[in-house]
N, C-alpha and C positions, 0 to 999 in steps of 0.2 A: 410391541404389541398394541394394536389400535383398540382403545377402550370402547365398550358398548355405549350407546346413547345414554343409558341410565347412569353410567359411571362418569360421564364427562362433567367437568366443572361448569357451573352455570352461575348467573347473577353476579353478585359482588365478588365471589370467589374466583370466577373466571377473569373478571376485570383486574383484580389484584394480581392474579397469576400472570396475565398478559403484560401488565406494567412491569412486574419484576423481571420477566424474561427480556422484555424490550430494554430495560435498564442494563441488564447483564450484557446484552449484545452491544449496546452503545459503549459501555465501559471497555469491553474486550477489544473492540475495533478502534476506539478513539485513542488508545495508548500508543499507537504508532504515530499518526500525525500530531497528536497532542504533545508528545515528547519532542517532536522535531522542532517546534517553535520555541521550546525552552532549552534546546540543546546548548546554546551559548552560555546560559546561566549554569547548567549542570557541568559543562566542561570547566568553567572557572572555579567551581566549588570542589571538583574532584582532582585535587592536586594541581590545578591550573593548567590542565592539558589543553592542546589546541582543539578547535572545533571539529577537525577531522577525526580525532579520537572519540569525541562525544558522539559522532554519527554512528560509531560501531554499535551503540546501544539500540539504535533504530533497526539496523540491518540484522543484528543477531536476534533481536526480538521477533522480527518477521520470520527468520529461520526457525525459531522455536515454534511459531504458529504452524509453519509447514510440517514440521516433524510431529506436532501434536495431533494433526488431523487423522493420520492412520490409527492412532490409539483410540480415538473417540468411539467408533462403532464396535471395535473389538472389545473394549472395556464395557460398553453398553450391553453387548450381547451376553457377557458373562455375569454382570452384576446389576443390570437394569439401568435404563437411561437416566431416570431422575436421580437415582443414587449417585451415579458417576457425576452428574451435573452438580449436585450439591457439594461433593467432595472436591470437584474442580474449582468451585467458587471459593472454598476454604483455602485450597492451595494457592489460588490467585491472590487472596488476601495476605497469605504468609509471604509470598515472594514480593508482593508490593511493599510490605514492611521492610524486607531485606533491601529493596531498592531505595526506600526512603532513608534507611540508616547507613547507606553506603558512604564510605569516605575515600575509597580508591576507585580508579576507573576499572581495574580488573575485577574487583568484587561486584561493581555495579553492572558491568556488561554480563557477567555470569548470571546475576540475579534477573536481569532483563531477559536472557535467553529462557530461563525456567519459567518466567512470567508468561512469555510467549507460548511455551509448551502447554501451560494450563489453559491459556486462551484458545489454543488450537483444539482443545477438547471441548471447551464451552460452546464455541460458535455453532457447529453442526448439531449438537445435542439440543441447544436452545431452540433452534428452528424446528427440529423434529417434535419437541415437546409441545410447542404452540400448535402445530398442524394436527397433532394427535387429538387435541381438544376441540378442533373445529369439525363440524359436519361437512360432508363433501361439497355441498353447494356453496359453502362459505369460504372454501379454501382459496379461490382466486383473490378474495379480499385480504386473506392472510398474507398471500404472496405480495400484494400491493403494499400492505402495511410494512412488511419486512423490507421491501424495496425502498420505502421512505427512510427507514432507519439506516439503510446502507449508505446514505449520503451524509449522515451526521459526522463520521470521522473527519471527512475533508472540510467540513464547514464548522459545525458547532465544536467538534473536538479540537481543532486548531485554535479557535477563539478561547475555549476554556483553558487550554494549556498556557496560552499567552496571558490570560487573566490571572491564573495562579502565580505565574512567574513574576509578573509585574507588581501585583498588589499584595501578595503574600509571600510565598516561597515556592521554588520549583518542586520541592519535595511534597508539596500539598497535592500534586497530581496523584501521587502514589498513596498518600494517606486517604484521599477520597475514594480510591479503589476499595480500601478496607471499610470505610464508612458505609459504602453502598453494597459491597460484595457480600459481607456476612449477613445482613438482613435479607438479601436476595436468596442466599442459601437457606435461611430459616423459613422464608415464605414458601419456596418451592418444596422443601422437605416436608413442611407441615401439611400443605394442601394435597400432596400426592402420597402421603404416608400410607404404606400398606398396599399400594396399587400393584397388582400382579403384572408380570412381564414374561414374555416367551424367552426362555434362556437359550442362547446359541453359543456353543463352545466350538471355536475354530482355532486352528494353529496359527499363531502370529508369525509372520515372516521375519524372524529375528535377523538372519544373515542379510536379507535384502535391506532391512531397515538400517543396519550398521553400514552397509556399503553406500546407501544413498545419503546417509548422514555424513560420511567421510567426503563424498563427492560434493554435496551442497555446501557444507560448512568449510571445506577446504577451499573451494572456489571463492566463497565469500570472504574468507580470511585474506586471500591473495588480493582481492579487489579493495578490501578495507585498508590494508597495510601497505599497499604498493607505493603510493605517493610518499609516505613517510619513511619507508624502509628501503628505498632504492630498488624496488621490485625484486628481480632475481639476483641482485647483488646481496640479498639477505639469505643466509643459510636456512632460516625458518621458512621463508616463502618458497625456496627451492624444494625443501622437504614436503611442503604442502602440495606443490605442483606434482611431484613424483607420486604422492599418495592419491591425488585425483586421477592422474593418468592410469594408475593401476586399478583404482576402485571403479571407475566408470565403465570400462569394457567388461570387467568382472560382474558388475551389477547387471548389465544388459544380458549377458549370458545366463546368469542365475535366474533372473526374472522370467526369461522365456520358457524355462522349464519348471517354474514354481506353480503349484496348484492354487495357492492363495497369495499372490504377489502383493507387496506393499505398493507397487506401481505397475499396473497391467499394461505393458508395452504393446500388447496385441491390439489394443484399441486404436493404435495409430494405423492399423490396416484399413480402418474405415476412412475413406477419403475426406468426407466432410468433417469428421472429428479432427483429423490431422490439420486440415486447413484452418479450421476455427480455433484450434488450440494455438497454432503459430500466431494467428492474428491477435488473439487475446493476450498471450504472454508478452509478445513483443510490444504491443500497444501499451499494456500496463507497465512495462519496463520504463517507457518514456513518460507516461503519466506520473507514476510514483516518483521517478527520478527528478523530473522537472519541478513538481510541486515541492519536493523536499529541498532541492537546491534553492528554489526561488524564495521560500519562506525564510531561509537563513540569510540570503542576500538582501531581503527587504530590511532586515535589522542591521546587518553589518555594512552594507553598501549604501542603501538609501536612507538609513537613519530612522527607520520606523521603530516604535516600541513594540514589545512582544504582543500586547493587546491590539495595537494598531495593525500589525501583520495579521492577527487573527480576524480582524474586521474585514480585511481584504479577501480572506478566504471564505468568510461568512457570506459574502456577496454571491458566491456560487450557488447558494441555496435558493436565490430568487427564482430562477427558472428550473433548477434541478429537482427540488422537492415536489412541485406539482407534476412535473413530467415523469419522474421515475415511478410514480404510483400507477401510471397507465401504460408504460412502455411495454410491459409484458403482454398487453392486449394488442398493441400495434404490430408486434411481430407475427400475429396470426392473420393480419390483413394485408401486409406488404411483403413483396419479395425480400427475403432475408438478406440476400447478397446486396441488393440495392440499398437497403437500410443501413447495413454495415459499411458499405462503400461511402455513402453520404456522410456517415458519422466520422469516418477516418479523414475524409476530405475536409470536414468541418474542423477537426483537430489540427490538420495541416495548416489551414488558413489562420486559425487562432494563434497557433504557436509562431507562425510567420509574423503575425501582427505584433506579438510580444517581443519577437526577436529583432524587430526593426527600430527599437528605441535607441537613439544615438545620444541621448542625454538623460540625466536623472529625471524620472517621470514623477509627476504628482499623483495624489490619490485618485483624482477624477480621471486621469489618463489611464491608470491601471484598472480602474473599476469596471469599465465597459468590457474589455477583453476577458476579464475574470468571470463576469456574468455569463458570457458566451462559453467560456471554458466549462462552467457548471452545466450548461445546457447539453454540451456534447458528452460530458462525463456521465450524465444521467442516462444517456442513450448508448453508452459504450458497451455495457456488460451483457444486456439481453440478446442482441442479434447474434454475436458469436456463440453464445450459450445455446440458442435455439438451433443454430446450424450444427453445433457439435452433437446434439442428441438425436438428430434425424436418423432413423433406422435402428435406434437402440431402445431396449426395453428391459423391464424387470430389474434384477440385481445389477445388470450391466449399466443401466441408466444411472444408478446411484454411484457406482464405481467411476463412471466417466465424470460425473459431477465433482466427486472428491478429488480426482486426479487433476482436473482442470483448475480447481481452486488451489491445490498444492503448487502446481507449476506456476500459476499466475502470481501467487504470493512470493514464491522464490525469485522469480524474475523481477518483481517489484523491488525486492531488496537489492538485487544486482543493479537495477536501474539507479538507485540512490547513489551507489558507489561509482557507477560508470559516468553519470552526469557530473558528479564531483570531479572525476578524473578529467573530463572534457574541459570543465572550467579551470582546473588547476593547470592543465597543459596549454590552453589557449591564451590565458591572461598574460603570461610572460612574453609570448610572441607578439601580442598586441602592444605590450609595453615597450618592447624593443623597437617595433615599427613606429610607434608614436614618437619615441625619443629621436629616432633617425630623421623623421620628417620635421619635428619641431626644431631640432638643432641644425638643420640644413645639410646633414651628411648625405641625404639621398638627393635633394634638389638644393644646391647651394644658393640659387637665386631666390629661394623661398625661406631663407633663414629668418625665423620669427622670434628666436630666443632673445636676442638683444632688445627687440621692440617690446616684448612682453615684460622683460625685466625692468625696462625703463618705466613702463606703465605702473608696475607694482611699486617701484621705488617712489614714483610720483604720489602714490597713496600713503607713503610714510614708512614703507618697509625698507629694511636694510637689504643689501645684495644677497647675503646668506639666507635671510628670511624669505626673500623672493624666490630664490632657487629651491628652498625647501617646500614652499607652497606649490611651485610648478611640479616638483616631484610628486607631491601628494595628488595633484590633479591628474597627472599622467597615470599613476597607479590606480586611481579611482576609475578613470575612463577605460583603462585596459581591463579591469575587473568587469565593468559593464559590458564591454565588447565580448569578453569571454562568456558571460551569462547569455548574451545574444546568440553566440555560437551554439550553446547547449539547447536553446529553444529551436534554432534553425535545424539542428541535427534531428530533433524530434519531428519537425515539420516534414523533412525529407522522408523519414521512416514511415510516417503515417500516409504520405502520398503513395509510397510503395505498397503499403498494406491495402490501400483502396483499390489497387489493381490486383494484388495477390488474392484477395477474397473471392474473386470471380472464378478461381480454380475449383471452388466448391461446386458440387452438383446442384442444379436448380431444384428448388423445392416450392411447390405451389402453396401459396398462403392459405391458412385455414381460418374459418370463422371462429370467433371466441366461443369456447365451450362453457355451458352453464355449470358443468361439474369438472373437477380437476382431481385426478387420482392422487393418492398420498405420495407415491414414489415420484411422480412427475412434479408435484408441488415441492417436495424436498429437494429434488434436483435443481429446479428453477431457483429456489432460494439460495442454495449453496453456490451455484455458478454465478449468481448475480451479486454476490458479496464482493467488496473490494479486497 
C-alpha cells in the first residue's frame, strides 16, 4: 500500500531509513561474491575439504535466493511488507550465526541455503519499501541509487570478503551480517511501526514450488558433485537426474493450468520477453561463472592474497559505479537491441582479452581488462530488462520482473559450476599436451626436456628436484590454459547473444520521463539486480 504524502518519512528519518535499507541490500547481495573469495579458507576449516566442495556454499546460497523470491510478495500481502522485512532480517542474522558456527561442510551448506532463502525475501521487499517512501517525481533517482548499490557485490563485496579472511577470520563475514542485520531490523521496524497496509490473501502455489525446487536444486546438485562423484557413476546423482527428468515436465504442465503460478510460463509467449530472458540468463551464467572461477584462481594459481584478489575486483567500480547510475536513462534514448548487442560484443572482446594470457599475469596486466569488465557489467542488466517488459503492464510487469530475477540468479549458480567443470576438464588435456610436446613424444626433433633439466641442474638442482620443478610448471601452465578456455567459452557465448538479441521486435526509444510509476520502478530495480 503506497503511503500518503503526509505519512511518508521525511528529514533525518527518511535518511536513516534509506541508509538502513541500502545496507540491507548490500549485505544480502554481497554474501555471494563475498564468500567466493574466502572459499579456500572456508574449505580448509570445514574438515579440510577441497575447494570444489567449498563452492557448494555459493551455488546453494544462490538457489536459496531464487526460492526465496516467490515467498516475498506472498508473505508481504498477508502480513505487511515492513513486518516481513524485519523478520527476514532477524532470520538472516540467525542463519548467519549458524554459518559462522559451522564445523562441517554439510551443516555449512545447509545454513547457507537458508541464508539465501532469507535474502531472497529481503531483496525485493527492501526495494519496494524505499520506492514507497519516494514521491513519484523522485523515483528515477531512487532507481539510479539502487543501481549503484547493485554493483557493490562484485566490487566492494569481494574486497570485504577477502579483507575479513586475510586479516581476521573468514567467519567474520557472517558475524558482520549479525552486527549490521539486527540494527537494520530495529531501525526499519521502529520507523514504520503501525504503518497500515492493504492485506492481500492469495493461494500459494505449493505444488509448483515443490516441483521447481526439485528441478533447480536437483540440477544444481548434479553440477556441484559431478566432478567429485564421477557424474552418473554415482547412485545419488542418477537419482537426482531421474527426479529432475520427472519434475521438470510435471512442473510445466502444472504451471500452465495454475491460476497463481510460482513461475508464469505464459510470459514466454511474448517474443521480446522470451528473447530478453534468454540473453539475460545465458549472459549472467557466464558472468557469474567467470568471476567466481577467476577469483579462486587468482589465489590458487597466481598467488594473490584474498585481499589482493578483492582489489582486482574493486577496480571494476572505476567505470561501473558512475555508469550504472544513468544507464536506465540511456535505454530510453537508444535502440535497446543495439545497446544490448554492443554490450554483449564488449563482453566478448573483454573475455577474449583475458583468455589470451599465456603466462602468469601481473596486477597491472589484469587491471585494465577488469576495469572494462566493470564497464560492461554496469550496462548488462538494463537493456535486456527494458526489452523484456515491452508490452507488459500492471501485475504482469511485476511478475515478469520477479521471474527474470529468479531465472537469472539460478543460471548464475549453474554458471559457477559449469565454468568450474570447463576448467576441471580442460586443464588435464592441456597438461597431457604440454608433457607430450616438452618430452618430444609429439615432435622428437623438438625434445627440450634434456636441455631444460641441464639448465636447472646448472642452477644447483638435483635431477629429481629439476623433474619436480618441471612438473609443477607444467601443471601451473595447464591450469592457466584451462582458465583461458573458460574465458574464451564465455566470449563465444556472448558473441552469439549479440546476434540473438536482434530476434526481439524493434522498440522505438523513448525520452526520459520526469515521473516513473511505482510498478515500473519496482520492476526496473528488481530486474537490474545481479
